N, C-alpha and C positions, 0 to 999 in steps of 0.2 A: 586171386591172386592180383592185387591191385594195379593200377596204370602207371604209377611210379616206378613198382618194381618191374615191370615189361620195359620201360623207357630204360632204366638200368641196366635190365640185362640186353638189350638191343643196343645200348651205347658200348657197353663192354665185348660184344661179338663183332660189331662193323667197326668200330673205329681204332679198336687196339689191334695193330699187325702182328702178325707173328714173327716167329724169328729170320724168316727169310726176307721181313719188309713188305709182305703180299697181306692185303685185305680176304678175309675167308667169309665167303656168302654162303648159307644154307639155301638150296634150291630145290625147289618142289617140282616136278614135271607134274603132266594130269594124270598119268595113268605109269605102269610099271614099264622097265625099260622097253624098248622099242624102238623102230626108225622113226616115229611120230616126233623124235626129239634130235634126230640127227646131228640138226645144227650146232648143240651145245653138245654133244657128244666130240663132233670135229674141232670145236673151238678150245677143247681141254686138251685134244691129242696132238693137236699142230701147233700147241703154245700161243694161243692167241690171247686166253686168260693168263698165262706167265707172264706174256710181255705187257699187258696190263693192269699186272701183279694184283690179278685176283686168284684166291683158291678157292674152289666149288666144292660143297659137300651136299651129294645128293641126299635128297630125304623124299624117299617115294611114298605116296598115300596109299591108303587101304579105302577098301569098298566101306567101312566101316568109320573111317574118319580121312575124308577126301581131302582135297587141294584147298578148296577154298575155307574149311575150316582150320588147315594148319597154318593159313596166312593169318585170318582175324586172330589166331588164339596166340600167334607171334611164336610159333613154334618154327614158322620157315622165314627167309627175309625176300626171297621172291619166287614166284609162282606161274607155272601156266594153265589161263582159265581162257574160256570161249566166251568170245566177246556178248552173248548174252548172259550169260553168267556173271561178268563183272557187271553189266549195268543193273542189273537185278539186285547184286551188292549194293551197288551205289543208290539204288530205290532206297532199300533199307535203310544208307544211312552210313554207310562205309566209305571212306574216302579213298580212292584206289589212284594209282599213275600207273599208265600204259607205257612203258619203257622200249617195248620194242612188239610189232606185230608179225608173224610168219605166216599167220594163213589170209589171205584176202579172199577166199570161196567156202563156199560151203563143201563139208566133206557126207554131209547126211544123206543117207538113202532109206527109203522103205524099201524092201525086200518083200514080194508075196509067194504064198504057196503056187505051184501049178495049179492053172484052174480058180486061181481067185485074181478076179478084174480089177488092176491097179492103173486107171490111166489120168487119175489126180487125186486131191486130196478128199474129196466126195466120195470117194471109192472105198474111204475106210469106216464109213459110218456102218456104226453097229461091231465091227471085226476085233478080233481079239489079235491086239498087238502087244507086241514084246518088247520093253524099254530097259534100259539098264539100272541097276538098281545103285550104281553111282551118281546118277542124275543125268545131268545136261538134257533136261526134258522142257526145258523153257517154252522153246520153240513148239512141240508135239503139242503142249497143254494151249497155247495160244492157237493155232491150227485147232485143237478139238475142239475150244470154246468158238472160234471166229465162223466154222461152219457147221457147228452144232451137230457133231458127228457123234458124241456117245460109244465113243471107242470104250473096249474092256483092257486094261490096261493089264500086263501081265511081267511083272519085274524077273530080271534075270543077272545073274553075277556077269558073265561075259562069256566070247568066243558064239558058236553057233550050234551048239548042242539043241535049245528049246525050237529052233526051227526044223533040225534034220528029225525032230522027232515029231513034229507036228502038231507041237503044242501050241502054236500061235498060228493065226492066219497071215499076219504079216509080221516083219520083225526090224526094228531099226537097226540101220550097221553103219559105219565110217566106210566111204570107199575105199581109204588106204587100209583098213583092218579087216574086219567082218566080211566084206565084200572079197577080199583076195583070198580069205581065207575058203569061202564058198567054192571060188572059181577051184582052188588046187584041193578040195574035197569031194572033187567031183560032182557037185551040183549042176545040173546043165539049164542055166537061166538066159532067157532071151530079153532083151530089153525092156521089153512089155511089162517084164516081172520086175523092174525096178523103176520106181518113181527118184530120182534124183534132186534134192532141192535146188543145186546149180541151175536146175532148167526152171527152176518156178521162181514167186517172186520174194524167196525166202533164202535166196543165196545169200548169206549173212556170212560175213568174215568169222573166224572160228580161234585158231590159236593165238593167244598173246602173253605175253611177259608183265608181269604186276607186281606192284611193290604199294604198301601201305603209305599214305601222302607223307602221316607225320615221321614214317621212319624216311623216307625219301627226302625228305625237308632238311634230315639232319646230315646227311651225306648223299649228296646229290652228285659229286664226282666221282664216286666209288660206283652207285648203280648206273650211271653215263658208261663208265669205262665195263662195265659190266655186259651192257646193252651192245656197244660196239664193237667186245671180241665177239661176242654171240654172234652178231650180224655178219661178222668175218666169216665164223663158222659155217653159217647158212649158205653164204655166198661159195666158198670152198665146196661144200656138199653139192651144190647144185652144178658146177664144175667138174666134178670129180665124184659122179655118183658109185663108181665100183669100189674107189678106195673108202669111202665113207660107209659105203656097206660093211666093210670089211673092220670099219673101226667102231661101228655099233653092233657087229655080233661079239666084237672083246669086251666090252661095255655092259652087254647082255651077259654072257657067262661071267665074267667078273663078278657082278650081283646075283651069280647064283640063278640064274634063269635059263630056258633054254627053248631056242625057236629054230624056223627052218631060215635057211640064207637066203631061199628062192624066195619065200614070203617077205624078209626083210627088204632085199634087193628091190621089189617091187612098190613097197610100202617107200621107200626115198624116190624113186620115180614119181610117183603120187603127192607124197608131202612138198617136194620141190615145187611141183606144180602150180600148187597152194600158193606161192610165196608171190605171184604175178596178180598184179591189178587186173579187174576183168574188164577194165574200160582202156587201159595204155598198155597192158601184156608186161608192165614193169615191174618188178618187187621195188615197193616203196619203204617198207618195215613200218611203215604207220598205219593208223586207223585215220580212213576217210570219215569226217564229220558227219556224210551223209548217210553213214552205215550205221551210226549210234541213234540217230534218230529216226531211221526208217522200222 
């Protein structure tokens, strides 16, 4: 599809108000419905989007069709990307705008099988390491190259089955997701089995809300309103985690997914902590230029 047609489609989508006088935005989170995106769910449920004249249409990704692809192909207006993903896409020539940064700390953890030494990145040398098929591996590839680790990468879809069946020596996890799954699956982990990126030089911010520059420049007021309403949702979720969990569960069920409320509650606790800057312990919702250059 030619660029002119993409621009026309976007103009129709974002600048034409629907019957209620609101603006419709297609929004793609980074993964399936879960509390990782609780602030957006809360913003919708509490009427923050309605007050901003925004109607959000969720357009979830698939392993074969990830978030970044949807954004670049014009299939969505705004998407959640990890900061390293966005930096890579920028380096490839794609002009993006970060309109809201919701994660100021790294959630990545390497988790080793019992008996596998894991006290530094160099402990990974020559190991079988499970990585997500969906990507999110820019930092891991950099670490592999920097330390000349020669790791054997084993791809997996999601979950922790590859770890439970001992198909890898070490698995990549997010501390708000797979690490919680391990805890509630009865995996007996010690902190010496976990290498948390937030305790290393790679404590890099992750989830942010991105739009294409060409689209942002056409309707900055719409995207600013979307970002501000979303920010209110995140702030409310941080102050009311129990209610935020209930809202998340309703959203998950509405979209045909099933999960444990206990796990989602723990996930809410984890992700709202990531809102806070590691130096000031305050939620700024912006990207620190030092983090982009690191």
